[in-house]
C-alpha positions as CSV (number, residue, x, y, z in Angstrom):
1,M,143.7,125.9,57.6
2,A,142.8,124.6,61.1
3,S,142.4,121.0,61.3
4,P,139.0,119.4,62.4
5,P,138.3,118.5,66.0
6,S,138.5,114.8,66.8
7,F,136.8,112.9,69.2
8,S,138.9,113.5,71.9
9,D,138.4,117.3,71.7
10,F,134.8,116.7,72.9
11,P,133.7,117.1,76.3
12,E,133.5,113.7,78.2
13,D,129.9,114.1,78.5
14,V,129.2,114.2,74.8
15,Q,131.8,111.3,74.4
16,L,129.6,109.4,76.6
17,N,126.4,110.3,74.7
18,V,128.1,109.1,71.5
19,L,129.6,105.6,72.7
20,S,126.3,104.9,74.7
21,F,124.8,104.2,71.0
22,L,127.3,101.6,70.2
23,S,127.2,97.8,70.7
24,P,129.5,95.8,73.2
25,A,131.3,94.9,70.3
26,E,131.7,98.3,69.2
27,V,132.9,99.2,72.3
28,S,135.6,96.9,72.8
29,A,137.0,97.9,69.1
30,F,137.2,101.9,69.9
31,A,138.8,100.7,73.3
32,C,141.7,99.7,71.5
33,T,142.0,102.8,69.9
34,S,144.1,104.5,72.8
35,R,145.1,103.9,76.7
36,R,142.6,106.6,77.6
37,F,139.8,105.2,75.6
38,A,140.6,101.7,77.1
39,A,140.5,103.3,80.6
40,L,137.2,105.0,79.8
41,C,135.6,101.8,78.2
42,S,137.0,99.1,80.9
43,A,134.6,96.2,81.3
44,S,136.0,95.6,84.7
45,A,135.3,98.7,86.4
46,S,132.5,98.8,88.5
47,D,131.7,102.4,87.9
48,S,132.9,102.4,84.2
49,P,131.0,105.7,82.6
50,V,130.5,104.1,79.2
51,W,129.0,101.2,80.4
52,L,126.5,102.8,82.8
53,A,125.7,105.1,79.7
54,M,124.7,102.1,77.7
55,C,122.7,100.8,80.3
56,D,120.9,103.9,81.0
57,R,120.4,104.5,77.3
58,R,118.5,101.1,76.9
59,W,116.8,100.4,79.9
60,G,117.0,103.8,82.3
61,S,113.4,104.7,81.2
62,K,112.1,101.1,82.6
63,T,114.3,100.4,86.0
64,L,116.7,102.2,88.2
65,I,120.2,101.2,86.6
66,R,122.4,102.5,89.7
67,S,120.1,100.5,92.1
68,W,120.6,97.2,89.9
69,A,124.6,97.8,90.5
70,S,124.0,98.6,94.4
71,D,121.3,97.0,95.8
72,G,122.8,93.2,95.8
73,G,124.7,94.6,99.0
74,G,128.1,94.4,97.7
75,A,130.6,97.3,96.6
76,G,129.2,97.4,93.2
77,V,128.3,95.3,90.6
78,P,130.4,96.4,87.1
79,Y,128.3,97.8,84.7
80,A,129.2,95.7,81.9
81,R,128.3,92.6,83.7
82,L,124.8,94.4,84.4
83,Y,124.7,95.1,81.0
84,R,125.0,91.2,80.0
85,A,122.2,90.6,82.3
86,L,119.9,92.8,81.2
87,V,120.0,92.0,77.5
88,R,119.5,88.4,78.3
89,W,116.5,89.3,80.7
90,E,114.9,91.7,78.5
91,A,113.6,89.2,76.3
92,L,111.4,87.8,79.7
93,I,109.4,91.0,79.4
94,G,105.7,90.4,78.5
95,F,103.6,87.7,78.4
96,W,104.6,83.9,78.3
97,R,102.3,81.0,78.6
98,R,102.6,77.6,80.1
99,I,102.9,74.4,78.2
100,G,102.1,71.4,79.6
101,H,99.5,70.2,82.0
102,G,101.4,71.8,85.1
103,T,99.6,72.1,88.6
104,P,95.8,71.7,88.3
105,G,94.3,75.1,88.8
106,T,97.4,77.0,88.0
107,P,96.9,79.9,85.6
108,P,98.6,79.1,82.4
109,L,99.6,82.9,81.8
110,L,102.8,84.4,83.0
111,F,103.7,88.2,83.1
112,F,107.1,89.7,83.4
113,E,107.8,93.3,84.1
114,W,110.6,95.6,85.3
115,G,111.4,96.6,89.1
116,P,113.3,99.1,90.3
117,S,116.7,96.8,90.8
118,Y,115.0,93.3,89.7
119,I,112.3,91.7,87.2
120,T,109.1,90.1,88.5
121,G,107.3,87.2,87.2
122,S,103.9,86.9,87.9
123,R,101.0,84.4,87.5
124,V,98.0,86.1,85.8
125,S,94.3,85.1,85.5
126,P,91.0,86.8,85.3
127,S,89.3,87.8,88.8
128,A,86.9,85.6,90.1
129,E,84.8,88.4,91.1
130,L,81.3,88.7,89.1
131,G,81.1,91.5,86.6
132,S,84.6,92.8,87.2
133,H,87.6,93.8,85.3
134,G,90.5,93.1,87.8
135,V,93.1,90.7,87.0
136,L,94.5,88.4,89.6
137,K,98.4,89.1,90.0
138,V,100.1,86.4,92.0
139,P,104.0,87.1,92.3
140,F,106.0,83.7,91.2
141,I,109.3,84.4,90.0
142,W,112.0,86.9,91.4
143,L,115.4,87.8,89.0
144,G,118.4,89.9,90.4
145,L,122.0,90.1,90.9
146,S,124.1,89.1,93.8
147,A,126.4,91.3,95.5
148,H,128.9,89.8,93.0
149,G,126.8,90.6,89.8
150,D,126.0,87.0,89.6
151,P,122.3,86.1,88.0
152,V,120.1,84.7,90.8
153,S,116.5,83.7,90.6
154,F,113.6,82.5,93.2
155,L,110.1,81.2,93.0
156,H,108.6,84.2,94.7
157,P,105.9,83.3,97.6
158,G,104.3,86.8,97.4
159,C,105.8,88.9,99.8
160,R,107.2,92.1,99.1
161,F,111.1,93.0,99.6
162,E,112.3,96.6,99.5
163,A,115.9,95.6,97.7
164,P,117.7,92.1,96.5
165,G,119.6,92.4,99.6
166,E,116.8,91.3,101.5
167,M,115.4,88.6,99.2
168,L,119.1,87.2,99.4
169,S,119.6,87.2,103.1
170,S,116.2,85.6,103.2
171,A,116.9,83.0,100.8
172,S,120.4,82.0,102.5
173,G,118.7,81.7,105.6
174,S,120.4,84.5,107.4
175,S,117.1,86.3,107.9
176,S,114.3,85.7,110.4
177,S,111.6,86.2,107.6
178,S,109.1,83.5,106.6
179,D,110.7,83.8,103.4
180,S,113.4,81.6,104.1
181,D,111.5,79.0,102.3
182,L,112.1,80.7,99.0
183,V,113.2,78.0,96.1
184,P,116.4,79.0,94.1
185,V,115.7,78.5,90.6
186,A,117.5,78.6,87.3
187,V,116.0,80.0,84.1
188,S,117.1,78.4,80.9
189,F,116.3,79.8,77.6
190,M,115.9,77.2,74.7
191,G,115.6,79.5,71.7
192,C,114.5,83.0,71.9
193,N,110.8,82.0,72.4
194,H,110.7,79.2,75.3
195,F,112.3,79.1,78.6
196,V,112.2,76.3,81.1
197,V,112.3,77.2,85.1
198,E,114.0,74.5,87.1
199,E,115.3,74.0,90.5
200,N,119.2,75.3,91.0
201,W,121.1,72.9,93.2
202,S,123.9,75.2,92.7
203,F,122.7,77.6,95.0
204,Y,122.4,75.0,97.7
205,A,125.6,73.9,97.7
206,E,127.2,77.4,97.9
207,A,124.6,78.3,100.9
208,C,125.8,75.2,102.7
209,G,129.3,76.2,102.5
210,D,130.7,73.1,100.6
211,D,132.4,73.4,97.2
212,S,133.7,69.9,97.3
213,G,131.5,67.5,95.0
214,V,127.9,68.6,96.5
215,L,126.6,68.8,93.0
216,D,128.3,65.2,92.2
217,Q,126.4,63.7,94.9
218,V,123.2,65.1,94.2
219,A,123.7,63.8,90.8
220,E,124.5,60.4,92.1
221,I,121.3,60.3,94.4
222,E,119.0,61.3,92.0
223,S,120.3,58.7,89.5
224,T,119.9,55.9,92.1
225,S,116.9,57.0,94.3
226,P,113.3,57.3,93.7
227,P,111.9,61.1,93.6
228,D,110.3,60.6,97.1
229,G,113.3,59.4,99.0
230,L,115.9,62.1,97.1
231,M,115.7,64.7,99.7
232,S,116.0,62.6,102.8
233,E,119.2,60.7,101.3
234,I,120.7,64.1,100.6
235,Y,120.0,65.1,104.4
236,Q,121.6,62.0,105.6
237,Y,124.5,62.4,103.3
238,F,125.2,66.1,104.5
239,A,124.1,65.9,108.2
240,N,126.2,63.0,109.2
241,R,129.5,64.5,107.2
242,T,132.1,66.4,108.9
243,I,134.6,68.6,107.7
244,P,138.3,68.8,109.1
245,G,138.8,72.0,111.1
246,G,135.2,73.1,110.9
247,D,133.9,74.3,113.9
248,K,130.5,72.5,115.3
249,A,128.2,75.6,114.8
250,S,129.1,76.0,111.1
251,R,128.4,72.0,110.7
252,R,125.0,72.6,112.6
253,Q,124.3,75.5,110.4
254,R,124.7,73.2,107.2
255,K,122.9,70.3,109.1
256,K,119.6,72.4,109.9
257,K,119.5,74.2,106.0
258,W,119.8,70.4,104.4
259,E,117.3,69.2,107.2
260,K,114.9,71.8,106.1
261,L,115.4,71.0,102.5
262,G,114.7,67.3,103.2
263,R,111.2,68.3,104.5
264,R,110.5,70.2,101.1
265,R,108.8,68.5,98.2
266,L,110.7,68.6,95.3
267,W,109.7,71.7,92.7
268,E,108.6,70.2,89.3
269,A,110.2,72.2,86.1
270,E,107.9,74.5,84.4
271,H,107.9,75.2,80.4
272,F,106.9,78.4,79.3
273,V,106.7,80.2,75.5
274,K,106.5,83.4,74.5
275,I,103.4,85.3,73.5
276,A,104.9,87.5,70.9
277,N,102.3,89.8,69.7
278,Y,100.2,90.7,72.8
279,E,99.8,94.3,71.9
280,P,97.8,95.8,69.0
281,T,99.8,97.8,66.4
282,P,98.7,100.5,63.8
283,S,98.9,97.5,61.1
284,R,97.1,95.2,63.1
285,P,94.7,96.9,65.5
286,L,92.9,93.9,66.7
287,Q,95.9,91.8,67.8
288,G,97.0,91.0,71.2
289,L,95.5,89.8,74.8
290,W,92.2,91.6,75.5
291,K,90.0,90.8,78.5
292,G,86.2,91.1,78.4
293,I,83.1,90.2,80.8
294,C,81.2,87.2,79.0
295,E,77.8,86.5,79.1
296,E,78.0,84.4,82.4
297,N,79.2,87.9,83.8
298,L,82.9,86.3,84.2
299,L,85.9,87.9,83.0
300,N,87.8,86.0,80.4
301,F,91.0,86.8,78.6
302,Y,91.2,86.7,74.7
303,L,94.1,86.1,72.3
304,V,93.7,87.4,69.0
305,A,96.0,86.6,66.2
306,Y,96.8,87.5,62.5
307,D,97.8,84.8,60.4
308,D,100.1,84.6,57.4
309,V,97.3,85.4,54.8
310,G,95.5,88.2,56.7
311,G,93.2,86.3,58.5
312,I,91.9,86.8,62.0
313,T,91.6,84.2,64.7
314,C,90.2,85.4,68.3
315,R,90.6,82.0,71.2
316,R,89.8,82.6,74.7
317,V,93.0,82.1,77.0
318,G,92.6,79.5,79.7
319,D,93.8,76.5,81.7
320,A,94.7,73.9,78.8
321,G,93.2,71.1,81.0
322,E,89.8,73.0,80.8
323,L,87.5,71.4,78.4
324,F,87.1,73.6,75.0
325,S,89.7,76.0,76.4
326,G,92.3,77.3,74.5
327,Y,91.7,75.1,71.6
328,S,88.6,76.4,69.8
329,P,88.2,80.0,68.1
330,T,85.8,82.4,69.7
331,F,85.6,83.9,66.3
332,W,87.5,84.2,63.1
333,T,87.3,85.7,60.0
334,S,89.7,85.6,56.3
335,N,88.4,88.9,55.4
336,T,89.8,91.8,56.9
337,T,88.1,94.5,54.9
338,F,86.3,96.9,57.3
339,L,82.9,98.7,56.6
340,E,83.6,102.4,56.8
341,A,81.3,105.1,58.1
342,P,78.6,106.4,56.8
343,F,77.3,102.8,57.8
344,S,73.8,101.5,56.3
345,K,70.6,101.5,58.4
346,E,70.7,97.5,58.6
347,E,74.2,97.7,60.4
348,L,73.2,100.7,62.5
349,D,69.8,98.5,63.8
350,L,72.2,95.4,64.4
351,Y,74.3,97.5,66.6
352,G,71.8,99.6,68.5
353,S,69.7,96.6,69.2
354,R,72.4,94.6,71.1
355,K,73.1,95.4,75.0
356,H,76.7,95.9,76.2
357,I,78.1,93.5,78.8
358,R,79.1,95.8,81.3
359,S,81.1,95.8,84.7
360,V,78.9,96.1,88.0
361,A,80.6,99.2,88.8
362,S,79.4,100.6,85.7
363,N,77.0,103.8,85.9
364,W,74.6,102.1,83.4
365,S,72.2,105.3,83.6
366,N,74.8,108.1,82.4
367,L,77.0,105.3,80.2
368,D,77.3,106.6,76.7
369,R,77.8,104.2,74.1
370,E,81.2,103.9,72.4
371,V,81.4,105.8,69.1
372,V,82.0,102.9,66.2
373,S,84.6,104.0,63.7
374,R,84.6,101.0,61.9
375,I,82.9,97.4,61.5
376,L,84.1,93.8,60.6
377,C,82.4,90.8,59.5
378,I,83.1,87.6,61.7
379,N,82.6,84.1,61.9
380,S,82.2,81.7,64.7
381,T,82.3,77.8,65.3
382,Y,79.6,77.7,68.0
383,E,79.4,73.9,68.2
384,L,83.1,73.5,69.3
385,V,82.9,76.7,71.9
386,I,79.6,76.2,73.5
387,P,78.6,72.2,72.6
388,D,74.9,72.8,73.9
389,L,74.2,75.1,71.3
390,Y,75.1,72.7,68.4
391,G,71.8,72.3,65.9
392,S,70.2,75.5,67.4
393,S,71.1,77.1,64.0
394,G,70.5,76.2,60.2
395,D,74.5,76.6,59.6
396,P,75.8,76.0,63.1
397,G,79.5,75.9,61.4
398,N,79.1,79.3,60.0
399,V,77.5,81.8,62.5
400,E,77.8,85.4,61.4
401,G,78.8,88.2,63.6
402,R,80.3,91.5,63.8
403,I,83.5,93.2,65.2
404,W,82.7,96.9,66.3
405,E,86.0,98.7,66.5
406,Y,85.7,102.0,68.3
407,E,87.5,105.2,68.5
408,D,89.5,104.8,71.6
409,G,91.1,101.6,69.6
410,T,89.3,99.1,71.8
411,F,86.5,96.8,70.4
412,G,83.4,94.7,70.8
413,F,82.2,91.5,69.3
414,G,79.1,89.9,68.9
415,F,76.8,87.6,66.8
416,V,73.5,87.9,64.8
417,R,72.1,85.0,66.9
418,N,72.6,87.0,70.0
419,N,71.4,90.4,71.7
420,F,74.6,91.3,73.6
421,I,78.1,92.8,72.7
422,I,81.3,91.5,74.6
423,D,83.4,94.7,74.7
424,L,87.3,94.0,74.9
425,K,89.5,96.2,77.0
426,H,93.2,96.2,77.0
427,I,95.1,94.0,79.7
428,T,98.5,96.0,79.8
429,S,99.6,99.7,79.4
430,N,103.1,101.0,78.9
431,G,104.5,97.4,80.3
432,H,102.2,97.2,83.3
433,L,99.0,95.5,84.0
434,L,95.9,97.1,84.4
435,D,93.5,96.9,87.1
436,T,95.3,94.2,89.3
437,V,94.1,92.3,92.2
438,E,97.3,91.2,94.3
439,Y,97.7,88.5,96.7
440,C,99.6,89.7,100.1
441,C,101.8,87.2,102.0
442,N,99.0,86.0,104.2
443,G,96.7,85.1,101.2
444,S,94.6,87.9,101.6
445,I,93.7,90.3,98.4
446,L,95.0,93.8,98.2
């Protein structure tokens, strides 16, 4: 009898497809089985077919893997190094919320998404336009790879770049673009659901071509000088320093870079925590981040969460510095049993007597009402959300309301005491923000 074929007998494309399902540890173990497979799975080769297949299987539908390896401007980033970087950064994709006060007026939500050869994080907030579902998206941070495959991150000023090489040349000062004031930062994870963005001093040292104690000098100045005098002292030290054998042009270039750095204010670190469940699931259809136009005709963001005992709470997402924002529930319920069709006449009358708060762009005359598939009873602590209404009900601590779930998966909510329904819509779809309104470089709105 003929012996069964071995793995070596399969065509290489079949082998690569099989190996792409393995973990890095399993690939390393497999590479020890023969010299041929050791070369095939080499992590040092920039064009390793195995690591390319692994990257493509995991992220190929979300970003352009080959562009990551080549857009940095170098000869090519090894795919094994790219794999390690993307494994780390993949956890960023989605919504995060700033903790701490931050700069007044800064939106608390941060949304990360894939680019062709980079990852961008944008500050997200409801558009200020009355009666609009527009979501304001302001670029905040950019993450990519250098020509050597090292992770690099910058505070993003809002301008667009065609490739990471443009961002890197602009940040290093070799570009005439106005974005030469990009601030290099480090994104440091503190566990899986918390990260901090802080200024990256290592990048300044490398950009100035000095590898002899720059960071030690910065640390020394930081520990002995007040914050306002930090950058001026750094400039005084490096501007007056000369390097044996260095030419005057290089010294002037370093002086210019540190002079520009001295004029800039220090950027304060920001902390963010993960919003893990920002999209609904079949078992939790109301879960996630939603947007809806409230009775003031302004767009609000709402976070609906299920607790450990099956209850549901909805909170309006706003700046933590705003009064009553982000703390008090908009509605809540401990009983998640839906009323199924056919509905009683009382429930039909309750729904039919209320008006939907619509976008100003809606065609009211031709607008068909949503088809209600299920109804859920809710409550609201109104005296915490809208203090002026305290005492206007016989039981202000328990105001009855309804959630009307529609056949398209969205829902609206309202209360018995009011005559309107706030319809909630999705903020994202397939990893992308919907109805985005973006700022241009000059501060205008697209």
